[in-house]
ROTORSE-549948 format. One record per atom (N, C-alpha, C): residue number from 1; residue in three letters; atom name; x negated, y negated, z. Coordinates in steps of 0.02 Angstrom, whole numbers. Each point is the difference from the previous one (the first is absolute). Layout:
BEGIN
NUM:ALA:CA:X:Y:Z
...
end
This chain:
BEGIN
1:MET:N:-1225:-759:-726
1:MET:CA:58:-44:-5
1:MET:C:-4:-39:-65
2:THR:N:58:-14:-26
2:THR:CA:4:-39:-61
2:THR:C:0:-75:18
3:PRO:N:-9:-43:-51
3:PRO:CA:0:-72:14
3:PRO:C:65:-24:32
4:THR:N:55:37:-11
4:THR:CA:64:-22:29
4:THR:C:7:23:72
5:GLY:N:-48:39:25
5:GLY:CA:1:22:69
5:GLY:C:33:68:10
6:SER:N:25:31:-54
6:SER:CA:32:66:8
6:SER:C:-52:55:-10
7:MET:N:16:58:22
7:MET:CA:-45:57:-6
7:MET:C:4:33:-69
8:ASN:N:55:-8:-36
8:ASN:CA:9:31:-65
8:ASN:C:-9:-52:-55
9:PRO:N:-32:19:-55
9:PRO:CA:-5:-47:-56
9:PRO:C:69:-19:-26
10:PRO:N:12:-63:-15
10:PRO:CA:67:-23:-18
10:PRO:C:24:25:-68
11:CYS:N:-45:18:-45
11:CYS:CA:20:17:-68
11:CYS:C:12:75:-9
12:LEU:N:-16:41:48
12:LEU:CA:9:72:-8
12:LEU:C:66:22:32
13:ILE:N:37:40:-38
13:ILE:CA:63:27:26
13:ILE:C:-9:75:7
14:ASN:N:11:24:59
14:ASN:CA:-5:71:14
14:ASN:C:68:31:-16
15:SER:N:1:47:-49
15:SER:CA:64:29:-21
15:SER:C:33:38:58
16:LYS:N:-39:27:45
16:LYS:CA:29:35:57
16:LYS:C:39:-49:44
17:ASP:N:-27:-61:8
17:ASP:CA:35:-51:39
17:ASP:C:66:-19:-32
18:VAL:N:1:-3:-67
18:VAL:CA:61:-17:-34
18:VAL:C:52:54:11
19:LEU:N:-18:63:-8
19:LEU:CA:47:55:11
19:LEU:C:22:4:72
20:MET:N:-47:-12:45
20:MET:CA:17:2:71
20:MET:C:44:-59:20
21:GLY:N:2:-51:-42
21:GLY:CA:42:-58:14
21:GLY:C:74:15:-7
22:LEU:N:17:54:-36
22:LEU:CA:70:20:-5
22:LEU:C:21:33:65
23:SER:N:61:-12:20
23:SER:CA:24:31:62
23:SER:C:7:75:-10
24:ALA:N:1:36:55
24:ALA:CA:8:73:-3
24:ALA:C:67:17:-32
25:THR:N:50:-40:13
25:THR:CA:66:12:-29
25:THR:C:-2:-9:-76
26:THR:N:-35:-51:-23
26:THR:CA:-6:-12:-72
26:THR:C:-38:57:-33
27:ASN:N:-54:23:32
27:ASN:CA:-38:56:-28
27:ASN:C:44:62:-5
28:LYS:N:39:14:52
28:LYS:CA:44:59:-2
28:LYS:C:52:-6:-55
29:ARG:N:26:-60:-9
29:ARG:CA:51:-10:-52
29:ARG:C:-30:10:-70
30:ILE:N:-61:-23:-10
30:ILE:CA:-33:9:-65
30:ILE:C:-10:74:-13
31:VAL:N:-26:35:49
31:VAL:CA:-13:72:-9
31:VAL:C:66:37:-12
32:TRP:N:52:-16:37
32:TRP:CA:65:32:-11
32:TRP:C:27:-15:-70
33:ALA:N:-7:-62:-23
33:ALA:CA:24:-18:-66
33:ALA:C:-36:41:-54
34:VAL:N:-66:8:7
34:VAL:CA:-38:40:-48
34:VAL:C:21:73:5
35:ARG:N:11:25:61
35:ARG:CA:22:69:8
35:ARG:C:66:13:-35
36:VAL:N:48:-45:8
36:VAL:CA:65:8:-32
36:VAL:C:-7:-5:-76
37:LEU:N:-38:-47:-24
37:LEU:CA:-12:-7:-72
37:LEU:C:-30:64:-29
38:LEU:N:-51:26:34
38:LEU:CA:-32:62:-23
38:LEU:C:48:59:3
39:ALA:N:39:4:53
39:ALA:CA:48:55:6
39:ALA:C:50:-1:-57
40:LEU:N:24:-59:-18
40:LEU:CA:47:-6:-56
40:LEU:C:-34:21:-66
41:ALA:N:-61:-24:-11
41:ALA:CA:-35:16:-62
41:ALA:C:-15:74:-6
42:PHE:N:-28:28:54
42:PHE:CA:-18:71:-3
42:PHE:C:61:45:3
43:GLY:N:52:-21:36
43:GLY:CA:62:39:0
43:GLY:C:30:4:-69
44:ALA:N:1:-56:-35
44:ALA:CA:27:-1:-68
44:ALA:C:-44:40:-48
45:ALA:N:-65:-8:3
45:ALA:CA:-45:36:-44
45:ALA:C:2:75:13
46:GLY:N:0:19:64
46:GLY:CA:2:70:17
46:GLY:C:65:33:-20
47:THR:N:55:-36:9
47:THR:CA:66:26:-20
47:THR:C:3:9:-76
48:ALA:N:-28:-47:-37
48:ALA:CA:-1:7:-74
48:ALA:C:-39:62:-21
49:LYS:N:-55:13:35
49:LYS:CA:-39:61:-16
49:LYS:C:39:63:17
50:LEU:N:30:1:58
50:LEU:CA:38:59:22
50:LEU:C:62:11:-43
51:ALA:N:31:-54:-23
51:ALA:CA:61:5:-40
51:ALA:C:-15:19:-73
52:GLY:N:-62:-3:-19
52:GLY:CA:-19:19:-68
52:GLY:C:15:-54:-52
53:ALA:N:-12:-62:18
53:ALA:CA:8:-55:-48
53:ALA:C:-44:15:-61
54:PRO:N:27:-10:-61
54:PRO:CA:-38:17:-61
54:PRO:C:-70:-31:-3
55:LEU:N:-7:-62:22
55:LEU:CA:-65:-32:0
55:LEU:C:-49:37:46
56:MET:N:24:21:58
56:MET:CA:-43:36:47
56:MET:C:-21:68:-29
57:ILE:N:46:34:-32
57:ILE:CA:-17:64:-32
57:ILE:C:-54:-11:-52
58:GLN:N:7:-52:-41
58:GLN:CA:-48:-15:-53
58:GLN:C:-69:-17:30
59:ILE:N:-1:-41:52
59:ILE:CA:-64:-19:31
59:ILE:C:-35:62:28
60:PHE:N:36:43:34
60:PHE:CA:-32:58:31
60:PHE:C:-19:53:-52
61:GLU:N:34:1:-57
61:GLU:CA:-22:43:-55
61:GLU:C:-67:-24:-26
62:HIS:N:-7:-66:-5
62:HIS:CA:-63:-30:-23
62:HIS:C:-57:13:49
63:ILE:N:15:0:64
63:ILE:CA:-52:14:50
63:ILE:C:-27:71:-9
64:GLY:N:45:47:-14
64:GLY:CA:-21:67:-17
64:GLY:C:-4:50:57
65:PHE:N:23:-17:58
65:PHE:CA:-1:47:57
65:PHE:C:63:42:4
66:GLY:N:51:-18:-38
66:GLY:CA:64:36:3
66:GLY:C:50:-41:39
67:GLN:N:64:19:-8
67:GLN:CA:54:-37:32
67:GLN:C:3:12:76
68:TRP:N:-30:53:24
68:TRP:CA:-3:11:73
68:TRP:C:-34:-59:34
69:PHE:N:-49:-29:-35
69:PHE:CA:-38:-56:28
69:PHE:C:45:-62:7
70:ARG:N:48:-7:-46
70:ARG:CA:49:-55:5
70:ARG:C:42:8:63
71:TYR:N:21:61:14
71:TYR:CA:40:13:61
71:TYR:C:-40:-13:63
72:VAL:N:-63:22:0
72:VAL:CA:-42:-11:59
72:VAL:C:-11:-75:11
73:THR:N:-15:-35:-54
73:THR:CA:-12:-72:5
73:THR:C:63:-37:23
74:GLY:N:57:19:-26
74:GLY:CA:64:-30:21
74:GLY:C:14:13:74
75:LEU:N:-14:61:22
75:LEU:CA:11:18:70
75:LEU:C:-48:-40:46
76:VAL:N:-62:-7:-21
76:VAL:CA:-49:-39:38
76:VAL:C:23:-73:5
77:GLU:N:24:-28:-55
77:GLU:CA:21:-70:0
77:GLU:C:62:-11:45
78:VAL:N:48:44:-5
78:VAL:CA:60:-7:42
78:VAL:C:-18:10:73
79:THR:N:-41:49:15
79:THR:CA:-22:13:69
79:THR:C:-37:-61:27
80:GLY:N:-46:-28:-40
80:GLY:CA:-36:-60:21
80:GLY:C:46:-58:13
81:ALA:N:51:-8:-42
81:ALA:CA:48:-55:9
81:ALA:C:37:8:66
82:VAL:N:21:61:16
82:VAL:CA:35:12:64
82:VAL:C:-47:-12:59
83:LEU:N:-62:24:-5
83:LEU:CA:-48:-10:54
83:LEU:C:-13:-74:13
84:LEU:N:0:-40:-52
84:LEU:CA:-11:-72:8
84:LEU:C:54:-32:44
85:LEU:N:60:25:-4
85:LEU:CA:56:-32:35
85:LEU:C:9:24:72
86:ILE:N:-37:50:20
86:ILE:CA:2:25:69
86:ILE:C:-57:-33:38
87:PRO:N:14:-38:52
87:PRO:CA:-54:-38:33
87:PRO:C:-61:42:20
88:ARG:N:10:60:27
88:ARG:CA:-57:40:23
88:ARG:C:-40:32:-56
89:THR:N:28:3:-61
89:THR:CA:-34:34:-55
89:THR:C:-18:-47:-57
90:GLY:N:8:-65:10
90:GLY:CA:-16:-48:-52
90:GLY:C:-72:4:-24
91:PHE:N:-46:11:47
91:PHE:CA:-71:7:-18
91:PHE:C:-9:58:-48
92:LEU:N:29:58:17
92:LEU:CA:-7:59:-43
92:LEU:C:31:-12:-69
93:GLY:N:57:-33:-2
93:GLY:CA:31:-16:-64
93:GLY:C:-43:-44:-42
94:GLY:N:-28:-52:30
94:GLY:CA:-45:-45:-37
94:GLY:C:-62:36:-25
95:LEU:N:-28:42:42
95:LEU:CA:-60:37:-19
95:LEU:C:15:49:-57
96:LEU:N:54:38:8
96:LEU:CA:19:49:-52
96:LEU:C:12:-35:-67
97:LEU:N:35:-56:1
97:LEU:CA:15:-34:-62
97:LEU:C:-61:-36:-29
98:ALA:N:-44:-25:42
98:ALA:CA:-62:-31:-26
98:ALA:C:-42:52:-36
99:VAL:N:-8:59:29
99:VAL:CA:-39:53:-32
99:VAL:C:34:22:-65
100:THR:N:66:5:2
100:THR:CA:37:20:-60
100:THR:C:-10:-51:-56
101:MET:N:1:-64:17
101:MET:CA:-9:-52:-51
101:MET:C:-71:-5:-25
102:VAL:N:-49:16:41
102:VAL:CA:-69:3:-24
102:VAL:C:-6:55:-53
103:CYS:N:32:57:13
103:CYS:CA:1:54:-49
103:CYS:C:38:-20:-63
104:ALA:N:55:-37:8
104:ALA:CA:38:-25:-59
104:ALA:C:-43:-49:-40
105:LEU:N:-37:-41:34
105:LEU:CA:-44:-48:-33
105:LEU:C:-53:37:-41
106:ALA:N:-30:51:30
106:ALA:CA:-49:40:-36
106:ALA:C:32:35:-60
107:THR:N:61:24:8
107:THR:CA:35:33:-55
107:THR:C:12:-49:-57
108:HIS:N:19:-61:15
108:HIS:CA:10:-50:-52
108:HIS:C:-66:-15:-36
109:LEU:N:-53:-7:38
109:LEU:CA:-64:-20:-30
109:LEU:C:-32:57:-39
110:LEU:N:8:62:23
110:LEU:CA:-37:55:-30
110:LEU:C:41:45:-47
111:ILE:N:66:2:8
111:ILE:CA:39:49:-38
111:ILE:C:52:-33:-45
112:ILE:N:47:-37:29
112:ILE:CA:58:-21:-39
112:ILE:C:-5:-71:-28
113:GLY:N:-46:-39:23
113:GLY:CA:-5:-69:-24
113:GLY:C:56:-42:29
114:GLY:N:18:-52:-35
114:GLY:CA:53:-44:25
114:GLY:C:-28:-49:50
115:ASN:N:45:-38:28
115:ASN:CA:-18:-53:47
115:ASN:C:-8:28:71
116:PRO:N:-60:-1:28
116:PRO:CA:-9:25:67
116:PRO:C:16:-50:55
117:ALA:N:19:-62:-18
117:ALA:CA:11:-53:50
117:ALA:C:55:18:51
118:PRO:N:58:27:-21
118:PRO:CA:50:17:51
118:PRO:C:-26:50:51
119:ALA:N:-36:51:-22
119:ALA:CA:-28:49:47
119:ALA:C:-51:-33:46
120:ALA:N:-39:-46:-26
120:ALA:CA:-50:-35:41
120:ALA:C:34:-43:53
121:VAL:N:52:-37:-20
121:VAL:CA:36:-42:48
121:VAL:C:33:42:54
122:LEU:N:32:54:-20
122:LEU:CA:33:44:49
122:LEU:C:-52:32:46
123:ALA:N:-58:18:-27
123:ALA:CA:-53:29:42
123:ALA:C:-23:-51:52
124:LEU:N:-10:-62:-22
124:LEU:CA:-23:-52:47
124:LEU:C:52:-16:53
125:LEU:N:63:-4:-20
125:LEU:CA:52:-14:49
125:LEU:C:8:58:50
126:SER:N:-5:61:-25
126:SER:CA:5:59:45
126:SER:C:-59:2:48
127:ALA:N:-59:-16:-26
127:ALA:CA:-60:-1:43
127:ALA:C:6:-56:52
128:PHE:N:29:-57:-20
128:PHE:CA:11:-55:47
128:PHE:C:45:23:58
129:VAL:N:53:36:-16
129:VAL:CA:45:25:52
129:VAL:C:-37:49:46
130:ALA:N:-36:47:-30
130:ALA:CA:-36:50:40
130:ALA:C:-52:-36:45
131:TYR:N:-36:-47:-27
131:TYR:CA:-50:-36:39
131:TYR:C:33:-40:56
132:SER:N:56:-32:-15
132:SER:CA:35:-40:50
132:SER:C:27:42:57
133:LEU:N:18:62:-15
133:LEU:CA:31:43:51
133:LEU:C:-49:50:30
134:ARG:N:-63:-4:-18
134:ARG:CA:-48:51:22
134:ARG:C:-5:6:76
135:SER:N:6:-55:36
135:SER:CA:-9:3:72
135:SER:C:63:25:36
136:THR:N:57:1:-35
136:THR:CA:62:21:33
136:THR:C:14:74:-11
137:TYR:N:-36:32:-46
137:TYR:CA:14:70:-14
137:TYR:C:-19:44:60
138:GLY:N:45:41:20
138:GLY:CA:-14:48:53
138:GLY:C:12:-26:70
139:GLU:N:17:-64:7
139:GLU:CA:14:-26:67
139:GLU:C:69:24:22
140:PRO:N:8:15:63
140:PRO:CA:66:20:24
140:PRO:C:49:-58:-4
141:ALA:N:62:15:-14
141:ALA:CA:51:-52:-3
141:ALA:C:16:-23:71
142:HIS:N:9:-65:7
142:HIS:CA:17:-29:65
142:HIS:C:73:-22:-3
143:ALA:N:38:23:48
143:ALA:CA:71:-18:3
143:ALA:C:11:-66:35
144:GLY:N:-51:-36:10
144:GLY:CA:4:-64:36
144:GLY:C:-52:-1:54
145:GLY:N:2:-50:40
145:GLY:CA:-49:-5:54
145:GLY:C:-67:-23:-26
146:ARG:N:-53:18:36
146:ARG:CA:-67:-23:-18
146:ARG:C:-25:38:-60
147:SER:N:-43:-33:-39
147:SER:CA:-30:34:-57
147:SER:C:-74:8:10
end
């Protein structure tokens, strides 16, 4: 016991307690907001790749794998964006996009240069979504009643 009579030291803050202090509704809203933000970002980026935006063509020429890789990357990003917005597949979307952004980060650092910060931020946000939804993946949908 501490001098104040409590079981926990007064000066230590447990980060888990702070996060757990948010209501379940607030946590869900935060995760949904990040999901929507990521879906917009990846939807736009994937569409630019699929549409053949000149900057995307130039970047993928610099990478050196060929333009087929631009199409695959665009398709992965658009697919991940859609998966994020479907409640039962949000975990898969977050995981797919986190892995994709880790690869993009490595590409920036090892091949094309430039600022890797956007890829790092998107990777972290995607991983946050996947981690937040990990326990809900694969559960049967409940139409109401007991959970």
